[in-house]
Structures are given as C-alpha cells and as structure tokens.
C-alpha positions, 0 to 999 in steps of 0.5 A: 634700383631694379632698372636694367643696365642701359637705363642706368648707363642713360641716367648716369650720362644725364647726371654726368652733364647735369654736374658739368652743368652744376661746375661752370653755373651754379646756379640754383643750388639746393640741399637735396635732389631726390624725388621728384627733383630729379626722376629716372632717365630712361634709355627710351627718352629723347632726353636719355638718347641726347645724354648718350650721345653727348657723353660719347661726344665728349669722351670722342672729342677728348680721344681725338685731341689726344696727341694734339691737346693732352690737356683736353684729356687728363683734365676730363679724366681729372673730372670723370674718375671721382664721378665714376662711383657716385653716378649709380653705374657700377655701384647703387649709393642711395644718392641720386644727385649731390653738389658735394660730390663736385669738391674734387671735379670742380678743381680740374672745372675750373683748370678747363676753364682757364685753358679755354680762356687761354686758348681764347687769348691765343686765338684772338690775340687778345692782350694779357691785361684784357685775359685778366679783366676776364678772370676778374670778372669770373671770380667776381661773379662766383664770389657773389653766388659764394658770399648770397648762399652764406647765410642759407647755412645759418640753421637747418631751417634757413637751409630747407627754406632756401631749398624749397624755393629752388626746390620745391617739388623735393619730398624730402625738403618739405619732410625736413622742413616739416620736421624742423618745425615739429622739433621746435615745437616740442621744445615749448610748453603748449601754447599758440605759437606751438600749434602754430609750428604743428600746423606749419610742420603739418602743411609740409608733411602734406605737401611731401605726401602730395608729392610721394605718396609713400613718403613714410617718413612724412607720414610717420611724423605727422602721425608723432604730432597727432600722437603729441596732441592728443589726436590718438585715433588719427595717429593710430590711422597714420602709425598702420599706413607707414606700416603698409609702406614698410611692415619693419618701420620700427618707430612705428611699432613702438608707438602703436604699442605705447598708444595700446598699453595707453589704452591698457590693452596689454595684449596688443601692445605685447604684439607690437612691442615684440615685433619691434625688439625681433627686428631691432633687438639692440635698440634701447627702447624696443628692449624696455619696453619688452621689459614694460610689458613683462613688468606689467604681467608681473613676471618681474625676473624677466622684465629686470633681465630686459631693463637691464639689458636697456642699460647696458646699451644706453646707461642714462635713462632715468625711467628704466632706473626707476622701474628696475628699482621697482622691479627689485622690490617686488623681487625681494618681497 
C-alpha cells in the first residue's frame, strides 16, 4: 500500500520466484509470511533488479521454446495464471505470501518436474527402471516432508510454535501465540498456572511489539491481560496507546469506557461508548453499552430501546436481558 507500480513489479517478481522455490523445495514452511518475514522488495534494490531480470528470463525462455517445446510454455502459463491475482501487483489482497496459494500452481510444478525427468532420460539414455528410481526417491522425500508436518496441525498452539521455530521474526506469529496462551489462561480459575500462561502471553506480545512497534493487536491483548489481573492503570495506558495507532479501534474504546464506568466516571465512559457506537452501530456490545449509560443516568426509555436493539442483533445476552427487565420495572413504577 502506498508503493508505486515499479516497486510493486519488483516485489511481485520476487514473490513469483519465491513461489517457484517453495513449489520444488517445500522446506521451512510456516503459517505466516507477514512482517517482518518478508519485507517490500523495491525496484532500486539489488534483489529487486535480479528478480525482475530472472522473471524476464523465464518468460523469454518460454516464448523461445513455444514452437519447439510448447509444453514448457503452457506449464508456465498454468503455473502463473492463478498467481497473478495474489502477487499484489494488480490487486492488493491483504496477504503478502501464503503456501495455500500454491494449491493449483503446484500441479503444474509437478508436471514440469515429470517433464524434466523425462527430458533427462531421453538425453542421458537412462533406462525406464532408473527413471522410476528417481521418481520413487522424489516421492519418498516429499512424503517424508508431508508426514513430518502433519503433527504441527494438532492445535493452534502446535501450529504457532512450529511457525515460531521457522519464523520467529513474524510479529503476527508472536501475537497469535500470545493470544493462544491468553485464551487458555482465561478458561481457568486464578492460579499459578493461569499466572504462568499470562506471563508467556505477555512475553510473546512484547516480542511482537519489538518487531513491529505499531503492532496494535499485541498491545491491545497485553492491555486485556493487565485489565483482567487488576493492573488497570497499565491497561488504560496501553488502550490509549492503541488509539494513537488506530483511533477507531472499537474494542479499545469499549474497554476504556468499561474502566471509566467501573471508576464511576460516567461522563468519560459515555464519551468512549458513544465513539465506539458511532463507529460500529451494529455491534451488540457497543449498543448495549449505550443502554447501560442511559440506564445509569435514569433515562430508562432510551436504555430500553438500546437493550432491545442489542438483543435483536444477538439474542442470547443474559446480562442485557437482566438489565432490560430492571428498566421495565422502573418504567412501570
């Protein structure tokens, strides 16, 4: 985002070569390739120039062999076409690189591999059985890599830990692992184990922030831990830090509103709740919080309307239902 077309060509060329590499050498795989695993490859960089020249060379070779070896050309077309929409060249898709995008191109990569082995057999005079040994060896290697990776998908935690070994410089992997530990901590009662899980979560959030100081998801989730463990001032500071990065982060606005509401600072809570509601008026929590403010201020009719609106969006909210019943009692008095 914000780059000129020439830089995007250089970056897309590098990613295209990276897709080719991963197709034939699926090693060091990871769940995430965002910042700072891969950074923008600019046209003026050596790797950007080499990437563009390499892609031009691949295309030129395909065109050169179009009449003599049309297979090469069509295999390249089959490999490239599915990737054109995800290289962030013509369309910005919000994902830098992902192994899943090779699902269809990998078919053409394997067809190319088979064709190259067949070419090798024809040129070198290998017997058919020797070619079969080559295929068997390749199949065993790929199968080993596949089965070795299967256990990584047992749970989110195992996937993130495996990605962390391959990809410790990813702010997203660090944040996701931290959130997994935070989520696990929230499922159990306060205890030494919960405290240990929270500490592990904060450790990974801090790692993410070191990699990307504006990693607001990591900052926000760290604030959630501080809020849950009674360190409200630290939580408030971090929620405000999130808002300096993204002033429309509804969850941070909501939690700041809750903190001020619990401190009996209703007017300040009202400010945060109103802003959250103005940004996301279809969020049931933002709607119900508006009802809580009106309820607290004695405006029961307004509170009742907000509670009803929240329940229309998400019916199963015991607290909102209970508050609505309380308001109805007040209105009947």
